[in-house]
N, C-alpha and C positions, 0 to 999 in steps of 0.2 A: 206185329209188333211195333212198338214206337219208336220210332226215330230219336237219336241219343247224338247229343253235344260233348265230346271228349274236352273237357276245359282244363287239361294239364297234360297234353302233349310235348314230349323230348325228342330231340330230334341229334344224331351226332353225325356230324361231317368233319373229319379229321382233316381235310384237306385244306377247311375253312378255319378251323379252330384247333386249340388243342385243350385235350380234357384231364389232366394230369388226375383229378380227386379218382379215376376209374381203373387206375394200374392196377390196384390192390383187389378188383371185382373181376374175376375171369370172364366172366361172361361178358364185360362190358370193355375190357382191356384193350381189346384189339377191334379194328374193324368197324364200320359205319351204320349207322340206322337212319335210314332214307325214308324219306316220303313215300318213295316207293315200296320201301318195306313194310311200313307204319300200315298202307294201303292193303298191301298182300295180307298182311294177319290180322285186318279188322274188316277185312271185307264181305264177311258173314252176318256182320255185329250192327247192323242197321245205325251206323254212324255218319250221322248227315253234315258232321264240321266238328272242325277241332281250333283248339286255341292252343297255339306253341307259346311254353312255358319255358323262358331262358333255362339253359342246361347247365350253367354253373362251370362256364368255360373258364380255361387260364385269364388272369386280369387282364394283359395286354390285349384279351382277343373279343372281350364283350361286345365292344360296338361292331366288332367285323362278323360277329355271329349274328346280330340285328340286323345287318345291312344285306347280309346272304339269305336270311329269314324271309326279309320283306320282298327280294326278289323273288323268291321261290312263292310268295303268296302274291305278287303282281302277275305272274305267268296264268295262274289259274287252271294249271295242271293239278290238282289237288283241289283236298278239301277245307284249306287253312280258311278261317274265318275270323281270325285275329291274333296278335302277337303281345304277349306279355313280355318285354324286353326288360333288362338289366341297364337303369342308368344311373345308379352310384350316387345321390346327391350329396352323402355325407364327404366325399374325398376328390370329387370331380369338379375342378374350376370352370369346368366349361358345360357345368349342369343346364343352365339355361336354355343353350343353343342344341345339346344334345337331346334334351326333351320337347322343343320342339321340332328337331330332326323326327324323332320317333312317332310323332302324331299324325306325320303327314301320311 
């Protein structure tokens, strides 16, 4: 079987960010979906890596989400190969600084 790269992985860590959009979706309304949960359900699928895709967290938390997932990425205890972060150039007056921080 060929190795696969998951290019659209979402994670939910409610102790790190708010996910108010999940409140009306029963399977997502409570609990987390962590790196370990992801590893468990994909263990037999030949996924050699994944790209985290920002999860549409509540507005005040989008930078917290990126910082947290960056810490997971750096820990090396997962198969994260990259992060697609929310940077919001349309309304973030600190856009240049945030962009530079996210590419480090």
